[in-house]
C-alpha positions in Angstrom: -32.0 -21.5 -10.8 -28.9 -19.4 -10.2 -27.5 -18.3 -13.5 -23.8 -19.5 -14.2 -21.6 -17.4 -16.4 -19.7 -18.7 -19.3 -16.0 -18.3 -19.5 -16.4 -15.4 -22.0 -19.0 -13.6 -19.7 -16.7 -14.1 -16.7 -13.8 -12.6 -18.6 -15.7 -9.7 -19.9 -17.0 -9.0 -16.3 -13.4 -9.0 -15.0 -12.2 -6.8 -18.1 -15.1 -4.4 -17.3 -13.7 -3.6 -13.7 -11.7 -0.3 -13.7 -8.8 -2.0 -11.8 -8.4 -4.8 -14.3 -9.3 -2.9 -17.6 -5.5 -2.8 -18.5 -4.9 -6.4 -17.7 -4.5 -8.6 -20.9 -7.7 -10.4 -21.8 -5.5 -13.7 -21.9 -4.7 -13.2 -18.2 -8.2 -12.4 -17.2 -9.5 -15.4 -19.2 -7.1 -17.8 -17.2 -8.2 -16.3 -14.0 -11.9 -16.5 -15.0 -11.4 -20.3 -15.9 -10.2 -20.9 -12.4 -12.8 -18.7 -10.6 -15.7 -20.5 -8.8 -19.1 -19.0 -8.8 -21.4 -18.8 -5.8 -25.0 -17.5 -5.2 -26.0 -16.4 -1.8 -29.4 -15.3 -0.6 -29.9 -12.3 1.7 -28.5 -13.3 5.2 -26.2 -16.1 3.9 -22.7 -16.0 5.2 -20.2 -15.7 2.3 -17.3 -16.6 4.8 -17.3 -16.1 8.6 -14.8 -14.5 10.8 -12.5 -17.2 12.1 -13.2 -19.6 9.2 -10.3 -20.6 6.9 -9.3 -17.9 4.3 -10.6 -19.0 0.9 -9.1 -16.2 -1.2 -10.5 -13.2 -2.9 -14.2 -12.6 -3.9 -15.6 -10.3 -6.7 -19.3 -9.3 -6.6 -21.0 -10.0 -10.0 -24.3 -8.8 -8.7 -25.6 -8.0 -5.2 -24.7 -6.3 -1.9 -22.3 -7.9 0.7 -21.7 -6.6 4.1 -18.1 -6.9 5.5 -18.4 -7.2 9.2 -16.2 -7.6 12.1 -18.2 -8.9 15.0 -21.4 -6.8 15.0 -19.6 -3.8 13.5 -20.2 -2.9 9.7 -16.8 -2.3 8.2 -18.0 -1.7 4.5 -20.8 -2.3 2.0 -19.8 -3.9 -1.2 -21.6 -3.7 -4.5 -21.4 -5.1 -8.0 -17.8 -5.1 -9.3 -16.2 -4.6 -5.7 -13.6 -7.1 -4.7 -13.1 -8.3 -1.2 -11.2 -10.9 0.8 -8.1 -10.9 3.0 -5.2 -11.0 0.7 -2.9 -9.9 3.6 -3.3 -13.2 5.3 -2.3 -16.7 4.1 -4.6 -19.2 2.4 -6.2 -21.1 5.3 -5.5 -18.6 8.0 -8.6 -17.5 9.8 -10.8 -14.7 8.4 -10.6 -11.4 10.4 -14.0 -10.4 9.0 -17.3 -11.9 7.9 -18.9 -11.3 4.5 -22.7 -11.5 4.6 -25.1 -11.3 1.8 -27.5 -8.4 2.2 -29.4 -9.2 -1.0 -29.0 -12.0 -3.4 -25.3 -12.0 -4.1 -23.6 -13.6 -7.2 -19.8 -13.8 -6.4 -16.7 -15.2 -8.1 -14.0 -16.6 -5.8 -10.3 -17.3 -6.6 -7.8 -18.7 -4.3 -4.8 -16.6 -3.1 -2.4 -18.9 -4.9 -4.4 -18.2 -8.1 -4.1 -14.6 -7.6 -0.3 -14.7 -6.8 0.2 -16.8 -9.9 -1.7 -14.3 -12.0 0.4 -11.3 -10.6 3.7 -13.2 -11.3 2.6 -14.2 -14.9 1.1 -10.8 -15.8 2.6 -7.7 -14.2 -0.4 -5.7 -15.4 -2.5 -7.7 -13.0 -0.2 -7.0 -10.1 -0.1 -3.1 -11.1 -3.9 -3.3 -11.0 -4.0 -4.8 -7.6 -1.4 -2.2 -6.2 -3.5 0.6 -7.7 -6.7 -0.9 -6.1 -5.0 -1.2 -2.7 -3.5 2.3 -3.0 -6.9 3.8 -3.8 -8.5 1.9 -0.8 -5.7 3.2 1.5 -6.3 6.7 0.3 -10.1 6.3 1.1 -9.3 5.0 4.4 -6.9 7.8 5.3 -9.4 10.4 4.2 -12.0 8.9 6.4 -9.6 8.6 9.3 -8.7 12.4 9.0 -12.4 13.3 8.8 -13.0 11.3 11.9 -10.1 12.9 13.8 -11.6 16.3 12.8 -14.9 15.4 14.2 -13.4 14.0 17.3 -11.5 17.4 17.8 -14.6 19.4 17.3 -16.6 17.2 19.7 -13.9 17.5 22.3 -13.8 21.3 21.9 -17.6 21.4 22.2 -17.5 19.4 25.4 -14.9 21.6 26.9 -16.8 24.8 25.9 -19.9 23.2 27.6 -17.9 22.9 30.7 -17.5 19.1 30.5 -14.1 17.6 31.1 -13.7 15.0 28.3 -12.0 11.8 29.4 -9.2 11.9 26.9 -7.8 14.5 24.5 -8.7 14.0 20.7 -6.2 12.2 18.5 -5.1 15.5 17.0 -3.8 16.8 20.4 -1.8 13.6 21.2 0.3 13.9 18.3 0.3 16.1 15.0 -1.7 14.4 12.1 0.8 13.4 9.5 0.4 11.1 6.6 3.6 9.4 5.4 3.7 7.4 2.2 
């Protein structure tokens, strides 16, 4: 049988996440009380692209693939949060979440997340830090990919092959504005 966490265990788990460590325990306990638990076996769909958005998910244990169509967007592990906070509750999911192994996840609705952010500014600050960190990671990956594309383009030209399009760096200077 799949394990169910007590309120204290859910609260302690959330408090142990780096992004939520500074959030008052009271706020996390309120969020934990609203969180629904799900267990998914390998291959199970946590949510499917096009399905109504059910909020945010946090992996207690396991691996979940975030996919768009057949493309793997990201592998998520214990303590990772995912979901489409940028869309409204009920809007269609842009991605699919698929369990790679047995996955124990907590789910909270977007309304519950917004309430927590309004009631406890520390929670909102943690969310902003998390999004900022992810944005930085994605920007770094994009810059690395642009560099690879430029090197690939140069290697093709050097080999006497006319590439179909210039690399991104030749289209416009790479700048990051915050």
